N, C-alpha and C positions, 0 to 999 in steps of 0.2 A: 682697362687692363685685361689682357688675355691670360689664359692659363699658361701660355708659353713664357710669360713674364715672371712666373713663380719659381723658376730655376729648379733645383733638385727636389723641391717639395712634391712635384707632380709625379715623381716616381712611385709615390705611395698612394696615388689615387686609384683605388681598386674597389670593385664591387658595386652593388646596386645603388647605395646612397651616394657614393662619390660620383657615379655617372649622372645621377639626377641633380646634384647640387654644386659640383665644383665650378663649372663655368658660370652658373648664376651667382655664386658667392664671389667669384673673382670680379664680376661686373659690379656687384654691390660694393665691394671693397674699394674699387676705383672711384665710385661715386661718393663714398663716405669720406675719402681722404681729405678733400678741402674743408669739409665740415669739422673734421677732427681737429684741425688747427684752430678753428674758431672756439670750439668747446674746451680745448686745452687752455686757452687764454682766459676764458670765462670761468673755468672750473665747474662746468655744468654737463649733465648727461646729454648726449647727442639725441634729443628726442625725435627729430625727424628721421634719423637713421634707424633708431629703434622702431619707429612706426613702420618703416619699410620692411624690416626684418619680421615684424609681427604680421604684416600683410602677406609675406611669403610663407608664413607658418614655421619660421625657424625656432621659436621657443618650444615647439613640440618635437624637435628633432630626436631627442632621446626618450620621449614618452613611448610606451608600448604600442605596437601596431593595433592591438585589440581595443585600445582607447583612442584610436585615430592618429597616433603619432607615427613617426618614421621608424621607430625601433632601431635607431642608429647605435652601433657599437662604439667602443672606445677609440679604435683606430679611425673610424669615421669622424668622431668628435674632434680628435686631434687634427686631422686634415683640415676640416672646415674652419675650426677655430684659428689655425695658423693662417689660412687664406684671409679670413676676416681681419686678423690682426695686421696684415700687411697694409691695410687701409685705415683701420681705426682700432688700435689696440685696447684703449679703455673700454670701448663698447664690447669688444671680444671678451675681455676679462670679466666684465660684469655679467654677460650672458653665460660665460663659462661656469661661474659658480652655480647658476640656476640649472644649466644643462647637466652638469656633473652630479648635482644632487638628485635630479630625476633619474639619471643612469644608475646611481647607487641604490636608490629605492627599488628600481626595477630588478637589480641584481640580487639584492638581499631580501626583498619582501618585508622590510622593516615597516613599522607603523601598522595600525589597524587598517584593514582593506578600504574602508569607506574614506578615511582621510587621504590615503594614497591615491585613490581613484579621483577624488575631488581635485587634488592638485594636478594630476595628469590631464584630466579633462579640461580644466580651466586653462592650462598652458596651451593645449591644442586649439580650443575653441576661441579663446580670447587673448592669447599671448600673455596670460597672467604669469608673473615672475615671483620666484621665491629665492631666498638666500639664508644660509645659516649665519646667525649673528652671535658669535660665541666669545670674541675677544673682549677683554676688559682692561682698563688701566691698571687695576690692582693685581691682576693675575698674569697679564701679558698674553701670549699665545696659548690657547688651551692645549696645544700639542705638548706643552712642557709640564702638564699635569696639575695645574692650579685648579682649585674648586671655584665655581662661580660665586661671586659675591652677590649677584642678583638673587633675590629671595622670592619664593613662591609660598604663599600662605593659603591654606584651605579656607574656603568660604562655603556658604550654602549654595550647592550646585556648581561649584567651580573653584577658581584660584585667583588670588590677587598677586600681581607681579610688581616688584619694585627693584630698580637697578638701572645701570647704564652700560651699554655695549659700545665698543669702539670698532672702527674699520667695517662699518655696515655698508658694504659696497652696493651701489645702485639704490641706496635707501629711499630716495625720493620717488622711485618708480616701481617699488616692489608691491605685490599684493599681500605676500606673507613674509613674516620674519620668523625663522626657527630659532627659538630662544632657550638656551640651557639655563636652568635656575636651581638653586639648592632648596631642598625641602627640609622640614623640621626633623624628619627621621634619619637624616644623613644621606639620603639618596639624592640623585640629580635627575630632574625631569626635563624633557625637551618639549617645549610648548609651541604650537602652531598659532601664531598671533597675527591677526589680520590687520592691515593698515587701516587707519580710521577708527580703531577701537578707542573709546575714551581712556585717557591716561597714557596713550602711546603717541610719542611725537619724535620727529627727527630734528636734531639740533645741528645746524650747519657749521661744523668744525673743520672740514676738510680743506686745507690750504697747503699743498705739498709741492715738492720739487717735481715729481713725476706722477703719471697716471691720474692727473688732475680731474679728468672728465669721468672718473668712476664714481665721483660724488660719495666717497666712503665716509659719510658723516657719522655722528654718534646717534644711537637709538636710545631714547630715554623712556623708561617705564615708571610711571608715577601712580602706583596703586591701580594698574590696569587690571580689570576683572575679565576673566575668560571662562568659558564653560568647561565642564569636566572633560568633554571630548577633545579639547585643545591639547590635553596631555597625550602626546603620541608615542612617547618613549620614557622609560624610567629604569635606572640602573644604579648600582651602588659601587662607587669607586673603591678599589682600582679596576673594577669591571668597566667595560666600555659599552657604548650603545650598540644596538644590533646593526646599525648602519656601518659600523667599523668592519663588518665582515666583508666589505668590498675591498679590503686590504689597501685602500688608498689609490686604487687604480684610476678612478675618475679624476683624481687630482692631476693627472697628466695633461689636463687642459691647460695647466699653468705653464709648463715649459713650451707647449705648443704655441701659446700666445706670444711668449717672449722670443721664440725662434721665428715667429712671423714678423716681429719687429726687425730682427736681424736680416731676414730675407728682404724686407722693404729697404733697409740700409744698403744691402747688396745691390738691389736694382737701381737705387738712386746713385750709388757710387759708380756703377758701370756707365750710366748715362752722363754723369759729371765728368768721368775720366775721358770720354770721347768728345765732350763739349769744351772742356777747359784747355785753352791753348796759350800759355804764357809766351811772351815774345822772346824769351830766352831759349825757346825750344823750336825745332823745325816743324813740329806737329803736336797733336794732343798728348796729354800726359799718359793716356792709355798705352802709348808706345814706349814708355820709359821702363827700363828693366826693373828699377826699384818698385815701381807701381805694380808691375806684373807680379813681383814677388809678394808684395803685401796682399794683393787680391787673392793670390794663391793661398796665403796663410789664412785668410778669411774663409776661403772654401774648405780648407783643412780643418777649421774649427767646426764648421756647419755640417759637413757630410757625416762624420761619425755620430754627432749629436742627434741628427735626424734619424739615422739608422737605429741608434739605441732607443730613441723614443718610440718609433713605430714597431720595432721588434718587441719591446715590452708591452705596448698596447695590444698587438696581435696575440701575444701569449696570454694576456688577461682575458681577451675576448674568447679564446679557445678553452680556458680552464673552467673547472667547476669550483665550488666554494673552497674545498680543501686545497686545490691547486693554486687558487688565488692567494690564499694565506701564505703559501710557500714563496710567492712572488713578491711579498711586501718589500723586502730590502732592495730587490732589483728595481721595482717601481720607484722607490724613493731615490735610488741612485740615478735613474733616468731623468728625474726632475732636476737634481743638482747638476748633472752633466749638461742638460739642455739649457738651463738658465745661465750657467757660467760660460758656456760656448756662445750664447747670444750676447752677453756682455762683452766678451772678448772680440767678437766679430764687429759689433758696433764701434768699439774703441778703435779698431783698425780703420774703419771707414772714416772716423773723425781725424785720425792721423794723416790719412792720404789726402783728404780734402783740405786739411790745414786750418788756418785761422778763419776761413770762410764757413767752416762747419759750425762755428759759434753764432753765426748770424741767424736770426729768426726768418730771414728770407728763404732759407733752405730748411728742409725737414730734419737734418741730422741732429741738431741740438735737442729736438723733441724726442727723437729715437733714443738719444743718449740718456735723457732724463727718465723716459718711460721704462727702458729696458732694465735699469738698475732696481726697479721695484721688485723684480722677480727674485732677487736675493732674499727678500723679506716675506715671501709667500711660503706657506707650508707645502711639503714638509721642510723644516729648517735644515740648512746644509750641515751644520755641525752634528745635529742629532742623526741625520741620515747616514753620514759618513761613519760616525762612531758605531752605529748599529750594524752597518755593513761589516766593519772591521771585527766587531764582536762575533758576528755570525761566522766569518771566515776562521777566526781563531778557535771557535767552538768545534769546528769540523776536525781539527787536529789535536784536540785535547786528549791526552793519554788517559786510559781508564784508571780508575782508582783501585789500588791494590787492596785485596781483602785483609 
């Protein structure tokens, strides 16, 4: 696959990182696509594609340059993640959680410096991966304010962790799990837990409709003992962790991934439309007015969503901490707009292709299954839209009379 095959996405390929990575990522995405189909059926991480990305140094993309990383910004991350997702969306999403966490750490300076640098350096040198594992069956998404039922009990020289986390994306291939747990004094601690620690295991529970190859299994902590320095953050709700000072900007990797799926559907639809020639027509369906209109509607969904995404990402890159806080609602809105546009665009592709789109011989049914997962990734649509509306209404609230 050439960058020319990526349609309107490449209008946002700007700057040092894009110049160095865009063509390379397009080539890898093309190579990964056949593997993605196999791993979707098996529900397994595409280990060979992950190995190629590690060999290229991609897990260090958002690590600081002084630690050997690329120092990529949010717009860079969104571009490259969208390109990768055109070939292998589950691998893109799994790496997106890792890369966004590194970007957030770089932006906020959260955690003790030694812990931060250890994660950065391992990502660059070894391709070591990390993900935040916060969701629980009892509390649902942590974004809705539930306290962790996972417990951390002080021990001599450390802590003992007990609990279960759900949606632990890429859990079989992570070096570290970032685990929020409740402490006895009412605070919440975030613990950097290394894979292979006694009492830490991954239970293979992930058997889903879409994003099957993210291997988002359960993380089970059965009295896992960690050292004191594994506690990298501590806060008292309703306060939030220091990492939240990134205003959710790095989460734009989520809509970037799903828009990548939609762009893959766009590419495959165009090829199908010129190839498909029913004997009831004098030529390919690409020349049918109704098909032209539907493809135009697909483009009308994608163009504003991409513009919104990259405008928000560029604003985050240019802002300081205070400016990023002011962008929080805009960033959340870009996520919602991007994922909903991606779902709509893939749905159009399915309608144009017709019954053949349901066949596993074509990639459309996988795009359809995978893209819908974006509706359930944070920030949640209902919360983002309500918060945006509240902010708009607050702007016009009349002053209170004395």
